N, C-alpha and C positions, 0 to 999 in steps of 0.2 A: 533446519536452522542454518543460515549462512555462516560460514567460518571465515575469519580474516586473520591471516598470519602477519605479524608485524615484522617487516624486513629490517635488516641492519641499516643504520643511518636514516631511518624513516621516523618522522615526527609522529606524535600521538594524533595530532589533528589530521594528518594525511591518512593514517590508518582508520580513524573514525569516519572520515569522509568516504573511504572505500567501503567500510562496513555499512554505512547508511545507504549507499548506492546499491549494494547487494541486497539489503533488506527490502528496499523499494522495488527492485526488479523482481524479487521473489513474490511480492504482493502480500507480505505478512501483515503490514499495518492496515491495508485496505480490508483484508479478511477479518482482522480483529475489530475494526469499526463496524463491519457488517454484522458481526455476531454480538455486538455490545448490548443490543436491545432486541426484544421480541416484537415482530411485526405481524399483524394479521395478513392473511392471504390477499384480501382486497387492497390493503394499503401497499403491500409489496408490488402488486400489479400496477397500481396507480403510480408509484414511484418509478417503476421500470419504464412505463410509458412516458412519463415526464422527462426522464433521463434521455430516452430515445429522441424526443422532440428537441431537447437542448442540443444533443449531438448532431441532429440533422440540420439544425439552424446554422451551425458553425461549420 
């Protein structure tokens, strides 16, 4: 779990922004979304190939 220490003369918004950035870099929210529901193996494979196609297009 990322930790954020609030510095002197730092607003709450700035500290919150730093915390959100560190959580995003650690990939915690993406991992949580991935484990939110159970997917069958075939569906996982299909989603992975679709994601690869989307990534390749851009």
